[in-house]
C-alpha positions in Angstrom: 124.8 71.5 64.4 121.6 69.6 64.1 120.5 68.4 60.7 116.9 67.6 59.8 115.6 65.3 57.1 112.7 67.2 55.4 110.2 65.2 53.5 107.6 67.3 51.7 104.7 64.8 52.5 105.6 64.3 56.1 102.8 64.9 58.6 105.3 64.8 61.4 107.2 67.8 60.0 104.0 69.7 59.5 103.1 69.1 63.2 106.6 69.9 64.4 106.6 73.3 62.5 103.1 74.1 63.7 103.9 73.3 67.3 107.1 75.3 67.2 105.2 78.3 65.8 102.5 78.0 68.5 105.3 77.9 71.2 106.9 81.0 69.8 103.7 82.9 69.7 103.0 82.0 73.3 106.4 83.0 74.4 106.2 86.3 72.7 102.9 87.0 74.5 104.1 86.1 78.0 104.1 89.0 80.5 106.6 89.9 83.2 106.7 87.4 86.0 104.7 87.8 89.1 106.5 89.5 92.0 105.9 88.2 95.6 105.2 91.1 98.0 104.5 91.2 101.8 101.2 93.1 102.2 100.9 95.0 105.6 98.1 96.9 106.9 96.7 97.6 110.4 94.3 94.6 110.0 96.5 92.1 108.2 99.9 90.8 107.0 100.2 88.3 104.2 102.3 87.5 101.1 100.7 88.0 97.7 101.9 87.6 94.2 101.5 90.8 92.2 101.7 91.1 88.4 103.6 94.1 87.0 101.0 94.3 84.3 98.3 95.1 86.8 97.1 98.8 87.0 97.2 100.6 90.4 93.3 100.5 90.4 93.3 96.7 89.9 95.8 96.2 92.8 93.8 98.3 95.1 90.6 96.4 94.2 92.4 93.1 95.0 93.7 94.5 98.3 90.3 95.7 99.6 89.1 92.3 100.8 92.5 91.5 102.4 92.9 94.8 104.3 89.3 95.9 104.8 90.3 99.4 103.4 88.1 100.5 100.5 90.1 100.9 97.3 89.2 104.5 96.9 90.7 105.3 100.4 93.9 103.3 100.1 97.4 104.8 100.3 100.1 102.4 99.0 103.7 102.7 100.0 106.4 100.3 98.9 109.2 99.8 101.4 112.2 98.3 99.6 114.3 97.9 102.8 117.9 98.7 103.5 119.0 102.2 102.7 116.5 102.7 99.9 113.6 105.1 100.3 109.9 104.4 100.5 108.1 104.6 97.2 104.5 105.9 97.1 102.5 103.9 94.6 100.3 106.6 93.0 99.6 108.2 89.7 97.3 110.9 88.2 95.6 108.1 86.2 95.6 105.0 88.3 93.3 103.1 86.0 95.9 102.9 83.3 99.2 103.2 85.2 100.8 99.7 85.4 102.7 98.5 88.5 105.7 97.9 86.1 106.3 101.7 86.4 107.4 101.2 90.0 110.6 99.3 91.4 108.8 96.1 92.5 111.3 93.8 94.2 110.6 90.2 95.5 109.4 90.3 99.1 109.4 94.0 99.5 106.8 95.3 101.9 103.7 97.0 100.5 102.1 99.1 103.3 98.4 99.7 102.8 97.0 102.6 104.8 93.8 104.6 104.8 93.9 108.2 103.5 93.4 110.8 106.2 
């Protein structure tokens, strides 16, 4: 057990407490860690880090320059590999639906195709 000597007039103690509080605030504001995904389309293949806090609309906007497919025409399918099924990344309200609603797994394949 650690014991601390507290001196009421100590500037060091004040700075220590202030720094600890700042660190605690920052830690409580941290979001989910980015997830690396393999982005695949007819025109490209690359690895990108995706934040689970992004909305579907934001992801599609970020994918447009990579794939060449306009965000309004994209169909996103997440391939988790193995015996697991494909997951379509879609929602009625894509502007507010976050990617954390889907089973993002590191290095899963995100297929970007054009809507027919």
